[in-house]
C-alpha positions as CSV (number, residue, x, y, z in Angstrom):
1,M,-78.7,-87.5,56.6
2,S,-78.8,-90.1,53.7
3,K,-76.9,-93.3,53.7
4,T,-74.5,-92.0,51.0
5,M,-73.7,-88.8,52.9
6,T,-71.4,-88.8,56.0
7,S,-70.4,-86.0,58.3
8,F,-66.7,-86.7,57.6
9,K,-64.8,-85.2,54.8
10,P,-62.0,-87.1,53.1
11,G,-58.9,-87.3,55.4
12,E,-60.9,-86.3,58.6
13,G,-62.2,-88.3,61.5
14,G,-62.0,-92.0,62.4
15,R,-59.0,-93.7,64.0
16,P,-55.5,-92.8,62.8
17,K,-53.8,-95.5,60.7
18,G,-52.3,-98.3,62.7
19,V,-54.3,-97.7,65.9
20,R,-56.3,-100.7,67.0
21,N,-59.9,-100.4,68.0
22,K,-60.8,-100.7,71.7
23,I,-61.9,-104.3,71.6
24,S,-58.7,-105.5,69.8
25,R,-56.6,-103.7,72.5
26,E,-58.6,-105.3,75.3
27,R,-58.3,-108.8,73.7
28,Q,-54.5,-108.4,73.2
29,E,-54.1,-107.3,76.9
30,K,-56.1,-110.3,78.1
31,I,-54.2,-112.7,75.9
32,D,-50.9,-111.3,77.2
33,E,-52.1,-111.8,80.8
34,I,-53.1,-115.4,80.1
35,L,-49.8,-116.1,78.4
36,S,-47.8,-114.7,81.3
37,I,-49.6,-117.0,83.7
38,A,-49.2,-119.9,81.4
39,D,-45.4,-119.3,81.0
40,D,-44.8,-120.4,84.6
41,M,-47.0,-123.5,84.2
42,V,-45.3,-124.5,80.9
43,E,-41.8,-124.1,82.4
44,E,-42.7,-126.4,85.3
45,A,-44.2,-129.0,82.9
46,L,-41.1,-128.9,80.7
47,R,-38.9,-129.6,83.7
48,K,-40.9,-132.8,84.4
49,L,-40.6,-134.2,80.9
50,K,-38.3,-137.1,79.9
51,P,-35.3,-136.1,77.8
52,K,-36.8,-137.7,74.6
53,E,-40.1,-135.8,75.0
54,L,-38.2,-132.5,75.7
55,L,-36.0,-133.1,72.6
56,D,-39.1,-133.7,70.4
57,I,-40.6,-130.4,71.6
58,W,-37.3,-128.6,71.0
59,V,-37.1,-129.9,67.4
60,G,-40.7,-128.9,66.8
61,L,-40.2,-125.4,68.0
62,T,-36.9,-124.9,66.2
63,E,-38.8,-124.8,62.9
64,Y,-40.2,-121.5,63.9
65,V,-36.9,-119.7,64.5
66,C,-34.5,-121.5,62.0
67,P,-35.2,-121.8,58.3
68,K,-35.6,-125.2,56.9
69,L,-33.2,-126.3,54.2
70,Q,-34.7,-127.2,50.9
71,R,-34.1,-130.6,49.3
72,V,-32.0,-130.5,46.2
73,T,-32.0,-133.1,43.5
74,L,-29.2,-133.6,41.1
75,D,-30.0,-134.8,37.6
76,T,-27.0,-136.6,36.2
77,E,-28.5,-137.4,32.8
78,P,-27.2,-135.3,30.0
79,E,-29.8,-133.0,28.5
80,D,-29.4,-134.4,25.0
81,N,-29.5,-138.0,26.3
82,K,-26.1,-138.8,24.6
83,I,-23.5,-140.9,26.4
84,T,-20.5,-138.8,27.5
85,K,-17.2,-140.6,27.3
86,I,-14.4,-139.7,29.7
87,I,-10.9,-141.1,29.1
88,F,-8.2,-141.2,31.9
89,E,-4.6,-141.5,30.8
90,I,-1.8,-142.4,33.2
91,V,1.3,-140.4,32.4
92,P,4.6,-141.6,33.9
93,P,6.4,-139.0,35.9
94,G,9.3,-137.4,34.0
95,L,12.6,-136.1,35.1
96,P,13.4,-132.3,35.1
97,G,14.5,-131.3,31.6
98,E,12.6,-134.0,29.8
99,G,9.8,-131.7,28.5
100,I,8.1,-131.2,31.8
101,E,8.3,-127.7,33.1
102,T,9.3,-127.3,36.8
103,K,9.5,-124.2,38.9
104,S,12.9,-123.7,40.3
105,E,13.2,-122.0,43.7
């Protein structure tokens, strides 16, 4: 058979989609085994840490499960670079019936 010809027709043969090859499955199983052994060792090591060291590790690992907040900047300059003037006026309190509407209960 030539290099351009194959014995498979389109849609036939090979691994189905999503199935890992044998080597990938074996590696994953080995990694899982190593991690299960290491879990016990890590747990013991964590128990021996000082509170500050344990807190540092906790903060570092938190980044992987909680999203970080983004920094936000606030630009207080007007877009047209004009000065905005705000005037405050102190208005003396009025008595009912002197032009100030009040809600009667």
